DRENDOMAR-664946 format. One record per residue (C-alpha): residue number from 1; residue in one letter; x, y, z. Coordinates in nm, 4 decimals, always signed. Layout:
<sites>
<site num="NUM" residu="A" xx="X" yy="Y" zz="Z"/>
...
</sites>
This chain:
<sites>
<site num="1" residu="X" xx="+1.6110" yy="-2.9997" zz="-7.4268"/>
<site num="2" residu="X" xx="+1.2708" yy="-3.0424" zz="-7.5730"/>
<site num="3" residu="X" xx="+0.9529" yy="-2.8379" zz="-7.4115"/>
<site num="4" residu="X" xx="+0.6883" yy="-3.1045" zz="-7.2741"/>
<site num="5" residu="X" xx="+0.3430" yy="-3.0580" zz="-7.3845"/>
<site num="6" residu="X" xx="+0.0959" yy="-3.1004" zz="-7.0682"/>
<site num="7" residu="X" xx="-0.2648" yy="-3.1254" zz="-6.9965"/>
<site num="8" residu="X" xx="-0.3110" yy="-2.8301" zz="-6.7686"/>
<site num="9" residu="X" xx="-0.5569" yy="-2.5271" zz="-6.8766"/>
<site num="10" residu="X" xx="-0.8294" yy="-2.5629" zz="-7.1542"/>
<site num="11" residu="X" xx="-0.9612" yy="-2.3005" zz="-7.3582"/>
<site num="12" residu="X" xx="-1.3326" yy="-2.3388" zz="-7.5536"/>
<site num="13" residu="X" xx="-1.3558" yy="-2.3137" zz="-7.8949"/>
<site num="14" residu="X" xx="-1.6362" yy="-2.2798" zz="-8.1204"/>
<site num="15" residu="X" xx="-1.6921" yy="-2.4350" zz="-8.4313"/>
<site num="16" residu="X" xx="-2.0495" yy="-2.4393" zz="-8.6626"/>
<site num="17" residu="X" xx="-2.2233" yy="-2.4144" zz="-8.3315"/>
<site num="18" residu="X" xx="-2.0735" yy="-2.6579" zz="-8.1000"/>
<site num="19" residu="X" xx="-1.8250" yy="-2.5384" zz="-7.8497"/>
<site num="20" residu="X" xx="-1.5210" yy="-2.7421" zz="-7.7596"/>
<site num="21" residu="X" xx="-1.2696" yy="-2.7662" zz="-7.4778"/>
<site num="22" residu="X" xx="-0.9157" yy="-2.7799" zz="-7.5780"/>
<site num="23" residu="X" xx="-0.5637" yy="-2.7682" zz="-7.4787"/>
<site num="24" residu="X" xx="-0.4087" yy="-2.4899" zz="-7.6568"/>
<site num="25" residu="X" xx="-0.0492" yy="-2.4860" zz="-7.7874"/>
<site num="26" residu="X" xx="-0.0446" yy="-2.1080" zz="-7.7251"/>
<site num="27" residu="X" xx="-0.0916" yy="-2.1479" zz="-7.3302"/>
<site num="28" residu="X" xx="+0.2065" yy="-2.1374" zz="-7.1384"/>
<site num="29" residu="X" xx="+0.0754" yy="-2.3447" zz="-6.8757"/>
<site num="30" residu="X" xx="+0.0168" yy="-2.6152" zz="-7.1428"/>
<site num="31" residu="X" xx="+0.4068" yy="-2.6687" zz="-7.1773"/>
<site num="32" residu="X" xx="+0.7056" yy="-2.7328" zz="-6.8977"/>
<site num="33" residu="X" xx="+0.9308" yy="-2.4716" zz="-7.0397"/>
<site num="34" residu="X" xx="+0.6596" yy="-2.2207" zz="-7.1991"/>
<site num="35" residu="X" xx="+0.5260" yy="-2.1653" zz="-7.5374"/>
<site num="36" residu="X" xx="+0.7609" yy="-2.3068" zz="-7.8306"/>
<site num="37" residu="X" xx="+0.9610" yy="-2.0718" zz="-8.0022"/>
<site num="38" residu="X" xx="+1.0893" yy="-2.0910" zz="-8.3809"/>
<site num="39" residu="X" xx="+1.3630" yy="-2.3272" zz="-8.4327"/>
<site num="40" residu="X" xx="+1.2512" yy="-2.5164" zz="-8.0998"/>
<site num="41" residu="X" xx="+1.1933" yy="-2.8656" zz="-7.9796"/>
<site num="42" residu="X" xx="+0.8936" yy="-3.0337" zz="-7.8368"/>
<site num="43" residu="X" xx="+0.7510" yy="-3.3653" zz="-7.7024"/>
<site num="44" residu="X" xx="+0.3811" yy="-3.4050" zz="-7.7007"/>
<site num="45" residu="X" xx="+0.2160" yy="-3.6973" zz="-7.5148"/>
<site num="46" residu="X" xx="-0.0284" yy="-3.8851" zz="-7.6926"/>
<site num="47" residu="X" xx="-0.2407" yy="-4.0143" zz="-7.3796"/>
<site num="48" residu="X" xx="-0.5321" yy="-4.2741" zz="-7.6099"/>
<site num="49" residu="X" xx="-0.6234" yy="-4.2942" zz="-7.9408"/>
<site num="50" residu="X" xx="-0.8400" yy="-4.0308" zz="-8.1207"/>
<site num="51" residu="X" xx="-0.6738" yy="-3.8250" zz="-7.8507"/>
<site num="52" residu="X" xx="-0.4339" yy="-3.5332" zz="-8.0054"/>
<site num="53" residu="X" xx="-0.3737" yy="-3.4077" zz="-7.6696"/>
<site num="54" residu="X" xx="-0.3532" yy="-3.0740" zz="-7.8150"/>
<site num="55" residu="X" xx="-0.4470" yy="-2.8258" zz="-8.0460"/>
<site num="56" residu="X" xx="-0.2051" yy="-2.6396" zz="-8.1899"/>
<site num="57" residu="X" xx="-0.2829" yy="-2.2597" zz="-8.2392"/>
<site num="58" residu="X" xx="+0.0511" yy="-2.1028" zz="-8.3228"/>
<site num="59" residu="X" xx="+0.0337" yy="-1.9692" zz="-8.6637"/>
<site num="60" residu="X" xx="+0.3702" yy="-2.0106" zz="-8.8834"/>
<site num="61" residu="X" xx="+0.4955" yy="-2.2003" zz="-8.5843"/>
<site num="62" residu="X" xx="+0.8438" yy="-2.4126" zz="-8.6973"/>
<site num="63" residu="X" xx="+1.0026" yy="-2.6593" zz="-8.4681"/>
<site num="64" residu="X" xx="+1.3445" yy="-2.8046" zz="-8.5622"/>
<site num="65" residu="X" xx="+1.2500" yy="-3.1372" zz="-8.3865"/>
<site num="66" residu="X" xx="+0.8472" yy="-3.2642" zz="-8.2549"/>
<site num="67" residu="X" xx="+0.8552" yy="-3.6115" zz="-8.0960"/>
<site num="68" residu="X" xx="+0.5376" yy="-3.7866" zz="-7.9909"/>
<site num="69" residu="X" xx="+0.5506" yy="-3.9852" zz="-7.6575"/>
<site num="70" residu="X" xx="+0.3084" yy="-4.2541" zz="-7.5991"/>
<site num="71" residu="X" xx="+0.3287" yy="-4.5479" zz="-7.3087"/>
<site num="72" residu="X" xx="+0.6538" yy="-4.3854" zz="-7.2314"/>
<site num="73" residu="X" xx="+0.8334" yy="-4.4544" zz="-7.5586"/>
<site num="74" residu="X" xx="+0.9453" yy="-4.1353" zz="-7.7704"/>
<site num="75" residu="X" xx="+0.9556" yy="-4.1225" zz="-8.1153"/>
<site num="76" residu="X" xx="+1.0191" yy="-3.8251" zz="-8.3868"/>
<site num="77" residu="X" xx="+0.7016" yy="-3.7212" zz="-8.5874"/>
<site num="78" residu="X" xx="+0.5075" yy="-3.4915" zz="-8.7575"/>
<site num="79" residu="X" xx="+0.2027" yy="-3.5211" zz="-8.5591"/>
<site num="80" residu="X" xx="+0.0059" yy="-3.1928" zz="-8.5667"/>
<site num="81" residu="X" xx="-0.1663" yy="-2.9210" zz="-8.7940"/>
<site num="82" residu="X" xx="-0.1088" yy="-2.5769" zz="-8.8028"/>
<site num="83" residu="X" xx="-0.4036" yy="-2.3176" zz="-8.7241"/>
<site num="84" residu="X" xx="-0.2995" yy="-2.0994" zz="-9.0214"/>
</sites>
């Protein structure tokens, strides 16, 4: 069963003097079954165009499957970039 990302807890990151509130992948509260592990499966809900819904800050994470869910439709896809 896929672990689903949920926007529950934000973290502040700074970039070039600007602060941003993001939903980090490394925060267990942002997942239905805890932080994903290597070889696992994950589903990420996309709430709006231009909103990535999460920040993959887990270096070297690899998943056997990654799904994007939008408007109730789930489809496979590589939708994130690694922080490493």
